[in-house]
Each structure stands twice: as structure tokens, then as C-alpha cells.
C-alpha positions as CSV (number, residue, x, y, z in Angstrom):
1,X,-76.0,-146.4,92.1
2,X,-77.6,-143.1,92.9
3,X,-75.3,-142.8,95.9
4,X,-72.2,-143.3,93.8
5,X,-73.4,-140.8,91.3
6,X,-74.0,-138.2,93.9
7,X,-70.6,-138.9,95.4
8,X,-68.9,-138.4,92.0
9,X,-70.6,-135.1,91.5
10,X,-69.7,-133.9,95.0
11,X,-66.1,-134.9,94.6
12,X,-66.0,-133.2,91.2
13,X,-67.4,-130.0,92.7
14,X,-64.8,-130.2,95.5
15,X,-62.0,-130.7,93.0
16,X,-63.1,-127.6,91.0
17,X,-63.3,-125.5,94.2
18,X,-59.8,-126.6,95.2
19,X,-58.4,-125.7,91.8
20,X,-60.1,-122.3,91.9
21,X,-58.7,-121.7,95.4
22,X,-55.2,-122.7,94.3
23,X,-55.5,-120.5,91.3
24,X,-56.7,-117.5,93.4
25,X,-53.6,-117.9,95.6
26,X,-51.3,-118.0,92.7
27,X,-53.0,-115.0,91.0
28,X,-52.9,-113.0,94.3
29,X,-49.2,-113.8,94.7
30,X,-48.5,-112.8,91.2
31,X,-50.4,-109.5,91.7
32,X,-48.5,-108.8,94.9
33,X,-45.2,-109.7,93.3
34,X,-46.0,-107.5,90.4
35,X,-46.9,-104.6,92.6
36,X,-43.7,-105.1,94.6
37,X,-41.5,-105.2,91.4
38,X,-43.1,-102.1,89.9
39,X,-41.0,-99.2,91.0
40,X,-40.0,-95.7,90.0
41,X,-36.9,-93.9,91.2
42,X,-37.9,-90.3,90.6
43,X,-41.3,-88.7,90.6
44,X,-42.0,-87.0,87.2
45,X,-43.2,-83.8,88.9
46,X,-39.9,-83.6,90.9
47,X,-38.0,-84.1,87.6
48,X,-39.5,-80.8,86.3
49,X,-37.6,-78.9,89.0
50,X,-34.1,-80.5,88.5
51,X,-31.3,-78.0,88.4
52,X,-28.2,-80.3,88.4
53,X,-27.2,-83.8,87.6
54,X,-23.9,-85.3,89.0
55,X,-22.6,-88.8,88.2
56,X,-19.5,-89.8,90.1
57,X,-17.3,-92.9,89.8
58,X,-14.5,-93.9,92.1
59,X,-14.9,-90.6,93.9
60,X,-14.3,-88.6,90.7
61,X,-17.0,-86.6,89.0
62,X,-17.7,-88.1,85.6
63,X,-20.7,-86.0,84.7
64,X,-21.7,-82.6,86.1
65,X,-24.6,-80.9,84.3
66,X,-26.5,-77.8,85.3
67,X,-29.7,-76.3,84.0
68,X,-29.7,-72.5,83.1
69,X,-32.7,-70.7,81.5
70,X,-34.2,-74.1,80.5
71,X,-31.0,-75.2,78.7
72,X,-28.6,-77.8,79.9
73,X,-24.8,-77.4,80.1
74,X,-21.9,-79.5,81.1
75,X,-19.4,-78.0,83.6
76,X,-17.6,-81.3,84.0
77,X,-14.3,-80.1,82.5
78,X,-14.5,-76.6,84.1
79,X,-15.8,-75.1,80.8
80,X,-19.5,-74.5,80.3
81,X,-20.5,-76.5,77.2
82,X,-24.0,-77.1,75.7
83,X,-25.7,-80.5,76.3
84,X,-28.4,-82.1,74.1
85,X,-31.8,-81.8,75.7
86,X,-33.0,-85.0,74.1
87,X,-30.2,-87.0,75.8
88,X,-31.1,-85.5,79.2
89,X,-34.8,-86.3,78.5
90,X,-33.9,-90.0,77.8
91,X,-31.8,-90.2,80.9
92,X,-34.5,-88.7,83.2
93,X,-37.2,-90.7,81.4
94,X,-35.5,-93.9,82.4
95,X,-35.6,-92.8,86.1
96,X,-39.2,-91.5,86.0
97,X,-40.7,-94.4,84.2
98,X,-42.3,-97.1,86.4
99,X,-41.0,-100.5,85.5
100,X,-39.9,-103.8,87.0
101,X,-37.3,-103.3,89.8
102,X,-37.8,-106.2,92.2
103,X,-36.3,-106.2,95.6
104,X,-33.2,-108.4,95.8
105,X,-32.2,-107.8,99.4
106,X,-33.0,-105.6,102.4
107,X,-29.8,-106.4,104.4
108,X,-26.9,-103.9,104.8
109,X,-24.5,-106.8,105.0
110,X,-25.3,-107.7,101.3
111,X,-24.3,-104.3,99.8
112,X,-20.7,-105.2,99.1
113,X,-21.7,-108.4,97.3
114,X,-24.0,-106.4,95.0
115,X,-21.2,-103.8,94.4
116,X,-23.2,-101.2,96.3
117,X,-20.8,-100.0,98.9
118,X,-20.7,-96.3,99.8
119,X,-17.9,-95.7,97.2
120,X,-19.8,-97.2,94.3
121,X,-20.8,-95.2,91.2
122,X,-23.4,-92.6,92.3
123,X,-26.1,-90.6,90.6
124,X,-27.1,-87.5,92.5
125,X,-29.8,-85.2,91.2
126,X,-30.5,-81.8,92.7
127,X,-33.6,-79.6,92.7
128,X,-34.3,-76.1,94.0
129,X,-34.3,-77.3,97.6
130,X,-31.4,-79.7,97.4
131,X,-30.9,-83.4,96.7
132,X,-34.1,-85.1,95.2
133,X,-32.5,-88.4,94.2
134,X,-29.3,-90.1,95.4
135,X,-28.7,-93.7,94.2
136,X,-25.7,-96.0,94.1
137,X,-25.2,-98.2,91.0
138,X,-23.6,-101.7,91.5
139,X,-22.7,-104.8,89.6
140,X,-24.7,-106.4,86.8
141,X,-26.4,-109.7,87.6
142,X,-25.3,-113.0,86.0
143,X,-27.4,-112.4,82.9
144,X,-25.7,-109.0,82.4
145,X,-29.1,-107.6,81.6
146,X,-29.9,-106.2,85.0
147,X,-28.0,-103.9,87.4
148,X,-28.3,-103.6,91.2
149,X,-29.2,-100.2,92.6
150,X,-30.0,-98.8,96.0
151,X,-30.9,-95.5,97.3
152,X,-28.1,-93.9,99.3
153,X,-28.7,-94.2,103.1
154,X,-31.2,-97.1,102.6
155,X,-30.6,-100.9,102.7
156,X,-33.1,-102.1,100.1
157,X,-31.4,-103.4,96.9
158,X,-33.3,-103.6,93.6
159,X,-32.4,-104.8,90.2
160,X,-33.5,-103.7,86.8
161,X,-32.6,-102.8,83.2
162,X,-28.9,-102.1,83.0
163,X,-29.4,-99.6,80.2
164,X,-29.0,-97.0,82.9
165,X,-25.3,-97.7,82.9
166,X,-25.0,-96.9,79.2
167,X,-25.8,-93.2,80.0
168,X,-22.7,-92.6,82.1
169,X,-20.5,-95.3,80.6
170,X,-20.4,-93.5,77.2
171,X,-18.1,-90.6,76.5
172,X,-18.8,-87.1,77.7
173,X,-18.9,-85.9,74.1
174,X,-21.9,-88.1,73.5
175,X,-23.9,-85.7,75.7
176,X,-22.8,-82.5,74.0
177,X,-24.9,-80.6,71.6
178,X,-22.3,-80.3,68.9
179,X,-24.5,-78.8,66.2
180,X,-22.9,-75.6,65.0
181,X,-26.4,-74.1,64.9
182,X,-28.1,-75.6,68.0
183,X,-31.4,-74.1,67.1
184,X,-31.7,-76.7,64.3
185,X,-31.8,-79.5,66.9
186,X,-34.5,-77.7,68.8
187,X,-36.5,-77.4,65.5
188,X,-36.5,-73.6,65.8
189,X,-35.0,-73.3,62.3
190,X,-35.1,-75.7,59.3
191,X,-33.8,-75.8,55.8
192,X,-37.0,-74.3,54.5
193,X,-36.3,-71.0,56.4
194,X,-33.0,-70.5,54.6
195,X,-33.2,-68.0,51.7
196,X,-29.6,-67.9,50.7
197,X,-26.6,-70.0,51.3
198,X,-23.1,-68.8,50.4
199,X,-20.0,-71.1,50.6
200,X,-16.7,-69.4,50.3
201,X,-13.7,-71.7,49.7
202,X,-10.1,-70.9,48.7
203,X,-10.9,-71.3,45.0
204,X,-14.4,-70.0,44.5
205,X,-17.6,-68.6,46.0
206,X,-20.8,-70.6,45.5
207,X,-24.2,-69.0,46.1
208,X,-27.5,-70.8,46.4
209,X,-30.6,-68.5,46.4
210,X,-34.1,-69.9,47.0
211,X,-36.5,-69.2,44.2
212,X,-39.9,-70.7,45.1
213,X,-39.3,-74.5,44.8
214,X,-36.1,-74.1,42.9
215,X,-32.6,-72.7,43.6
216,X,-30.7,-70.1,41.6
217,X,-27.0,-70.9,41.5
218,X,-24.2,-68.5,40.9
219,X,-20.4,-68.7,41.2
220,X,-20.1,-72.0,39.5
221,X,-21.7,-73.9,36.6
222,X,-24.4,-76.6,37.0
223,X,-26.1,-77.5,33.7
224,X,-28.9,-79.6,35.1
225,X,-29.4,-78.8,38.8
226,X,-30.7,-81.4,41.1
227,X,-33.0,-79.1,43.2
228,X,-34.1,-81.8,45.6
229,X,-30.4,-82.7,46.1
230,X,-29.6,-79.0,46.7
231,X,-32.4,-78.8,49.3
232,X,-30.8,-81.8,51.1
233,X,-27.4,-80.1,50.9
234,X,-28.7,-77.0,52.5
235,X,-30.2,-79.1,55.3
236,X,-26.9,-80.8,55.8
237,X,-25.1,-77.5,56.1
238,X,-27.7,-76.3,58.6
239,X,-27.3,-79.5,60.7
240,X,-23.5,-79.6,60.6
241,X,-22.1,-81.2,63.8
242,X,-18.7,-81.2,65.3
243,X,-17.1,-84.2,67.0
244,X,-15.9,-82.2,70.0
245,X,-15.2,-78.7,71.4
246,X,-11.7,-77.1,71.8
247,X,-10.8,-74.3,74.2
248,X,-9.8,-70.8,73.1
249,X,-6.1,-71.5,73.7
250,X,-6.1,-74.4,71.2
251,X,-8.3,-72.5,68.7
252,X,-5.8,-69.7,68.6
253,X,-3.5,-72.1,66.7
254,X,-5.7,-72.1,63.7
255,X,-6.7,-69.6,60.9
256,X,-10.5,-69.5,60.8
257,X,-10.6,-67.5,57.6
258,X,-9.6,-70.3,55.3
259,X,-13.3,-71.0,54.4
260,X,-16.6,-69.4,55.3
261,X,-20.3,-70.4,55.1
262,X,-23.1,-67.8,55.4
263,X,-26.7,-68.7,55.9
264,X,-29.3,-66.0,55.4
265,X,-32.8,-66.7,56.9
266,X,-36.2,-65.4,55.9
267,X,-36.5,-63.5,59.2
268,X,-33.4,-61.5,58.4
269,X,-31.0,-63.4,60.6
270,X,-27.6,-64.2,59.2
271,X,-25.3,-66.8,60.6
272,X,-21.7,-67.2,59.5
273,X,-19.5,-70.2,60.1
274,X,-15.8,-69.7,59.7
275,X,-13.7,-72.8,59.0
276,X,-10.0,-73.4,59.3
277,X,-7.9,-75.4,56.8
278,X,-7.3,-79.1,57.4
279,X,-4.8,-80.2,60.0
280,X,-2.5,-83.2,59.8
281,X,-5.5,-85.5,60.5
282,X,-7.6,-83.7,57.9
283,X,-9.8,-82.3,60.6
284,X,-10.9,-78.7,60.5
285,X,-12.0,-76.3,63.2
286,X,-15.0,-73.9,63.1
287,X,-16.3,-70.8,64.9
288,X,-19.9,-69.6,64.6
289,X,-21.0,-66.0,64.7
290,X,-22.7,-65.1,68.0
291,X,-21.3,-68.2,69.7
292,X,-18.4,-68.6,72.1
293,X,-17.7,-72.2,71.2
294,X,-14.9,-73.7,69.0
295,X,-15.8,-76.9,67.2
296,X,-13.7,-79.8,65.8
297,X,-15.0,-80.8,62.4
298,X,-14.4,-84.3,61.2
299,X,-13.3,-85.0,57.6
300,X,-16.5,-86.6,56.5
301,X,-18.5,-83.5,57.4
302,X,-16.2,-81.1,55.4
303,X,-16.4,-83.5,52.5
304,X,-20.2,-83.2,52.5
305,X,-20.1,-79.4,52.7
306,X,-17.1,-78.6,50.4
307,X,-18.1,-81.0,47.6
308,X,-17.6,-81.1,43.8
309,X,-19.8,-79.0,41.4
310,X,-20.7,-82.3,39.6
311,X,-22.5,-83.5,42.8
312,X,-25.2,-80.9,42.2
313,X,-26.1,-82.2,38.8
314,X,-29.1,-84.6,38.2
315,X,-27.6,-88.1,38.1
């Protein structure tokens, strides 16, 4: 009886040790697999020195951005146009964030099957000394949640979040900083810094002058002003966005003295926005003082700016 008892105890101990051994093997494999999958395409320190980003598809440049004086511009169309810094930051953040990019192949013969031939869509990033990242972007996997990518000149293929494709699959205008006053996006100015707003239309001139927490109104009648609503209105004017740029040749077709908006800031700066009349699509076009850009203004934006007097009343 004692022998059987000892044998049962011994076998139990052996069973526990076997389970622990198997568990350690699985854990070690998972750890090694995790380390192999964890990957970053671009070192964050190198990203600080980026001077140009080029995305090409089918041997045609789709995106060509350059950095000048810490600001980003698109030169894709041959005209230098401002690009939103936040959009660039999101794009580079995707490449500089370590995440799951497991290896799917290390064979050159597999490249075509992954859509990673030498003529595949390509992201090339330049720094002060030349190219710092050059990757090819291939097909999505069967789940359509991951994309295959490899570094140019290397055989290793990895797959990961296909959100990367969304950056260069979207329109070029989605990258533009189309705010008429770009400083508002950079938070260098805000509605609280505006002391007077004057809106000139074909029928009247409306003047909003800041008076502590209230606004003095002249040029039109408002019996019971909605001061919070006026504050939001001033912010909307400050944050006006176009939907695209047009070149000088196209802009010459329009009269930019149809309407005018003047913003006077507490630091003495004055910005004037000159707006054309509506075209056949009810879009307008705008020029901003001290700016070389011409903006296309959609109907919904002009409706928010050139609104009825009644909309400033307390509802």
C-alpha cells in the first residue's frame, strides 16, 4: 500500500513537471514570436530629420511633400501648397510606432504573389543625407485588414495594419491645409484674440466689436443678441476652410471684391479675406491678405458666414 502511494505521488510530480516543461516551451515560443512580429519601419530620431516624402504608384508620383522652415508643402502638382502638419504627423507616427508586423516570407520568388514587385506602390522618405526609408506596398491579405510590405532591395516580406494605404489612397486635397488663416490650425491664434470682426456684403456692413464678455453690434439690428452664439460665429470665421486651391490663372476669372471680411486682433494684426460672388455651382473663391493662395469656398461655408440677422438672436 505504501509502495502504491509513493508511486502515485511520484507520477503526479512527474506529470506536473511535464506540464510545466510544455508550458515553458509554449511561453518561450510565444515570446520569441512576439519579438519577431514586433517591428518598426522608421526610427523616431531619423523621422525628426525628414525633408521630403514621396509616394509613387505605377511609376507616377502621387504625393511629393517637402519640408521648409519646419512647415510642410506639397509640390505634387508643380505648385507649392501648404500641407497640414497633423496629417504628416499621423502618417509618420504610423511608420515610427512599433507594432505587429510578422514576417510572411523571406524569398525573392514570393514578391510578385504578394504584389511586391519593383514597380509596386512605393514610399520613399528622404533626410538630410539622402534616403532614410524606401518601402514597397503590396496587396492586402485575405482578411483585407493587413497589407504586405517589404523594404526596397530586401527579400523579407511583412504584413500589418493596412491603414497605411489610407494615407495615399485618399485625395491630395485631404492633405492640404485649406484653412484661410493657417495659424488657427497651429493654435497661434484663436477666437478670443479677435477684437473686431467686420463683414462686408453687397447689401450691408456688419461690425462685431468685443466688449469684455459681450459683443457690441453695429450695421444691423439685433434686439436680443446671443453672445455665446456670436463667439462661435467669430470662431467659425477664423477657422474658415476651403475645399481646394486654384491657380492664379483661374482666379483671374473672378471678382474678389464682391464681399470682404476683416479680422482685427488684439496684437494689432489685421487680416482681410476677399470673397468673390457665387459661380454657377454656388461656390465662391477667396484671397487672404499676405497670402499667395487662392481658395475654393463651398456653399455650406459661405452660408455659415453670410447668414441672416435673425440667426444672432437668442432663440
